[in-house]
N, C-alpha and C positions, 0 to 999 in steps of 0.2 A: 385983059391978061388973065388967063385961067389960074385959078387957085391951085397951089401945089397940094397934092394929096399927102396926108401924113402916113408915115410908115407904121404899120401895126405889127405886134408880136404876140401870138397866143401864149407863149411861155411867160412873157413879161406880164400879161394880163392875169395869168394864173398866179404868179408870184404876188402881184398886188392884191388879188382876192384873198389869198391865204394870209398875207400880212394884215389885211384889214380885219379878218376874223380874229387873228391873234391880238390885235390892238383892242378890239371890242372885249375880248375875254379879260385882258389885263385891266382895262378900264373898269369892268364890272367888279373885278377883285379889289381894285383900289377903292371903288365906291362902297364896297362892303366893309371896309375897315371902320371899326367903331370909334376909335379915338380921332377927333377932329384934327389935331395937330399932326398926327402921323399921316392921316389921309391927305392932308394938304401938302405935306413934305413929299409924299409919293407922287402926287399929282403934278407938283412943280417939277420934280425930277423926270417925270415921264413925258412932260410937254414937248421937249425937243424931238423925241421919238415920233410922237403923233404928228407934229408939224412937218417933219421930214416926209412921212408917208402921205400926208395931205398934199404936199408939194409934188411928190412923185405922181400921185393920181392926177392932179391938176395939169402937170406938164404933159403927161401921157395923153390926156383928153384933148389938150390944145395942140401940142406939137407932134405927138406920136413917139415912137421908139427911136432913140438916137444914142450917141456915145454918152451923153450926160445921164441918160436913164440908168445905164449900168453903174455909173459912179454914184449917183444918188441912192440907188438901191443898196450898193455896198456900204455907203455911209449910214443908211438906215439900219442895216444889219449890225454894224459895229456899235451904233448908239443903243440898239436893243440889247446886245450882248453886255455892254457896259452897265446898262440899267439892271439887267438880271443878275449880274455879279454883285452889284452894290446893294441891291434891295431884294429881300426874299419875298416872293409873291406867289 
């Protein structure tokens, strides 16, 4: 039985790429925090955002673009917005 091709989306790939660059920038800023306790607090609070983006990338690489991709990206954006509101970085 032939393997089903995964659906690709250039727009979604671009969104993932931009999000990855933003994640790297925020992680660099978190790692630049001098105080260990504050840096750890920021890193723990930021972990769900990073994990969500990792899941989006993994899902896109394995399954491709689907209805869940849009929902997961929306969840990522809301987690990122929440993080940015609660923590000044």
